[in-house]
N, C-alpha and C positions, 0 to 999 in steps of 0.2 A: 504880624506874620509879614516879613517880606516875600510880593510874590515874585520878584525879577530873581531870588535865590530858589524859590518855590519852580519856577519856570525850567531855571538854567540845572537842575535837578532830575528834570521830568526828562529833556533832552538826553541828559549825561543818561541816563536810565533806558529812553528809547534809544539811542545809538548802541549801548550797549547792549542788549536786547535782540539789534537789528544783525550785529555782528556775529553772537554768539551764535543768532539762526543759521546766519548764512555760513558760521565755519562748519557747523555739525548738519547742514543739511541734508545730505548723506545720509546722514547716521540715524535723523529723524524720518527722513522717506522711508528707510527701510523698516524701520520701526514700527510705524504705522502700516506700515505695508504685510509687516507678521500677526500685528494684531488684528487688522482686518482681514489675514486669513483664517488664524483664531477664529476668529468670529463668524466668516462662512462656513467651515465647519458644523459649529453650535449651531448655527441659524438653519442648516442644510439636516441635521439630525431632530431640530422640533419642525419643521414644515415636512419631514418625511413621515413623520409620527400622524400627522392629521392627513396624510393620504390618503390611507384607506377610507377614512371618516367619510371624507369627500365622495368617493366613488361608491360607496354605500349609498351615501345618499343618492349619489346621481342616478344608481339601478334603481333603488325605490321609487322617485320619482320618473324615469322612462318604463316602470313597470306600467304603475298607475296610470299614467297616461295611453298605453299599449292597450291597456284592460278597457280605458274609459272609450278610447276609438274602437274596441269589439261590441263595449255594449250599444253604443251610438248606432254602428252599423247591426247590430240585430235588431234592434226597436225599429230601422226603416227597412230593413226586411218582413220585417211582420207587418209595416202597412202598406208594404209593395214599393217602397220607392228604391229604384235601379244606382248603381253605385255611381252614374252620370247627372242625377238629376239628387244627389246627396248637396244637402246644406254645406256637410263639412268638407269641402273639396279638398284636391292632392296638396293644392298650395296652403291652405289653410295647416293643412296636415305638416308640412314641412316648418312652416314661420313656427306651429308651436313647437316642436320636436328641435327647432335652431335655438329657441327661448331654453331649452333645458339644456343644450351643451353649451350653450354661449353662460347661465348661470354658475355651471361647473368650471367652466375656464376661469370667472373671474374670481370663484372659492379658491380654486388651485391659485391665480395671479397673487391675489392679498397674502397667500400663506410662502410666495417664493419671490416675491420681489425682492425682500431685503435680503437674500439669497445673493439673488444679482447684481445687487446693488452692492455690499457688500465685499462679491466676488469682483467687480471690476475697481473701486479703490482699492482693493490690494494688490491688484495687478498695476492700475495706476500710479502707486506709491513707489512699488518696484521700481518700474521703469522709470518714472523720475530721479529717482536716485540712481538708477545706473548713469540718467544723460547727465548729471548734475556730475557726477565722477569722471564721465569719459571727459567731459569739457573740461574739467580742472586737472587732467591726462593727457590732453591735446597743450594744454597751456605750460604744464611741467615739461613736459617734452619738447616745446618751443622755445623754453627758456633755457633748456641744457644745451640744445641747439647753438644757440646763438652765446653762449656762456663759453662751448669748446670750442665753436671757432675764434671767438676774441682771444681764446687762451692760447689757440696753438699758434693765431697771429703774433700775438706778444711773444713766445719763446722763440718765433724764428726770426723776430726783431735784434732780440738779446742775443741769441746765436751770432746774427750778421753782423753785432756790433762789438761784441765782446768776445765772442770766440763760442764752439760748439763744448768743449768743456765749463767754461764760465758758466753756462745756462745750466746743463748739464747741475751743476754742482748747485745750482741756486734754486732748481726744482725741487731737488730732493734735500734739501737741509744742509747740503757737506758745505763744510769749509777747510782751507788748509792752514795748517797753525804749526810753527818753530817751537819745538820743544827740546829739552835738554835730558840726555839721556847717556846713563853707563853701561861705554863699552870695553870689552875684555878684547885687549890686541893678543898677539901669536903668541905674547913672551909672557902674557899672564898679567898684565897693567890694567887697571882701571882707569878710563878716563872720561870725562865729561862731552860729548858730543852735541853739535846742533843736529837736529833731524828735522824734516817737514812731513809732518804726520796729515791725514784726513782724519776729522770728526765730523761726527752726524748729529745734527740736534732731534732727538726722540721726539721733542712734539710738533715737528711739522708735519702736514698732513699729507698723507698716505697718497691720494687720488686713486689710478689704477696700478700702480708699482706695488710690488712684493720684493721680499726677503727672499733670494732660494737660502734655506738655512737648515740647519734641523730643527726639528720640530719643540715647540716649547708648549707644556701642560700648564690649567692650572690648576694649583692643587686643591682648591679647595672643590671644583664641580666638574674635576676631573675630563678637561675637554681641551679640545686643542686650540689654542688662544694666536698661533703665528708659529709659521714655519711650513717646512714640504714634506709629506708623507713621502715621499721619490729623492729626498737628500740623502747623500751618501758620502762618508768621509774620505774617498777616492776623488777625489778633483779632475780626472781624467774624463771619470765615468761620468760625472754631473755637466762637465764642459758637452760630451760626446751627445747627451740626455737632451741638454737646452736646445744644443741645434739642430737634432733630428727631429723635437718636438716642434722646432720653429718653420721647419721644412716642411714637415707635414700640416699643418696647418694653412701653410700658403698654400700648397698643392689642394685643400680641403675648401678653401678659400676658392679659387677658381673654379671649383669641381660646383657648389653647392651657390657661389655668389654671394653667402654670406658665413658668420661666425660672431656667436655670441663669445665675448669675454668670459662670462662664466664655464662657457667648456673646456676653456683654454686653462681656467682656473681648477677644475676639475681631473683634467690631464696630469697636470703641473702638481698634483698633491695640494693646492693651496684648499680652503675653506670658500666657499662660495660666497657673493655678494648681492644685495637688491640692487645694486648700480649694474653688476655684472650680467644680471638678466635682461637688461633696458640697452645696454650700449656693446658696441663690437664693431665691426668691418664688413662693408658691401661691397664687393665687385662687378660691375659691369664693363660690358664693352662696345662699343660701337660696331657700325658695318664693316671696317675695315681688322676689326679682331684689337682694336688698339681700346686702352682704361680709360672712361671716360663718367667714373664718377668722381662725389668731392675729397675721398680722403687719398690716403698714399695710393691705394692699389694694393699693397701688400701688409702682412704682419710682422712685426719687428719688435724684441724686445729689448731693444738697446743696450746691448751689453757686447757684441759682436764687430768687430771692426773688418776693414777690405780684406783682411788677411784670414776669419771668421773665427780671431780671435778673441779671449773676451778681454775689454780693455781693462787698464790699471783701475781708473776711476769708478768703476761698476763694486768695485772688490770695498766692502762695508770695512772702516777703520784698518785698509790694507789686510783683510783675513781672508784669502783665496775660499774660504769654505761657507763664504757669504755673500752671495751674488746681490745686486739689487736690478730686478728686471724693470724696465720701464717700458711699458706696453704703449705703442702708438695708434690707440684705441681711435676709430673717425669721429663715435657719436652715438645717440640712439638708433637706434635702428628696424623698429614696429612699422614706424611709417613709412620708411624707403621700402622695407618688404614688400607691403600692401600696394604702395603705390605701384610696382615690379608687375604685381598679382593682375 
């Protein structure tokens, strides 16, 4: 047998086991904590059943002791020995009585120390799992914050070098293409003309953006998979609704100091996401009332121009009933809120 190969196999197994334990350490700690908690309940039940017997034994020994002391005093009184001259002094009485209570305490401790041990072990495992999970959460938040900052810096650089429209289209997987389409003129003649259209890559990651469109249902599960429950066939209504929501949440941001993305998702009729409960917008002011945060200081849906009209490139495939919302999220929120409080 080649000992080198055996050593390498053992090293791989050891490394794999270490990674497995590290990966599932929170689940392991929680599982041990639950098992220890169950063990604590079982041991408590067993120990409680023995308490009566220990207390009965204590009472019997206490009665025997008191009977012994009473008998001794009777003998001494018959002999004319006073309490002060008694050989059985108050100190000896207390010492022997303390021994009885000490033995009872040891009997109780013998039955109850496993309960205390498993209880402490249960709490310790749960707290250890929580601590590991907290460290991982802090690491994920830091990574997300760094990624968000790098992404925003990259988007800003592309916007400066190639224009805002190019950056927006690249971000959302949009592409301008020239296609030939048939059109009928006023005289009823059909002719082919070249027309520029905007197409979208459906595989492009969504990030935080959403398409404000008619809801789409999963026929198998019967659940909403995309779209908004507040969408309306009337484009004018959608325009007013989205502008009103953007203004409202900007007011809320200044009033409360923070807004989570899921809050806006919910009010716009979108499904909430795991990311949406972690990221959002944060607002703070200096002594002069000026914004001094890390983000933009306002909530933007990324669809309105300076005249509060929806920009053309926000219409998916040129359809005015499908509007791409691009939220300018600041990043993770919980640590910022905790630092402020």
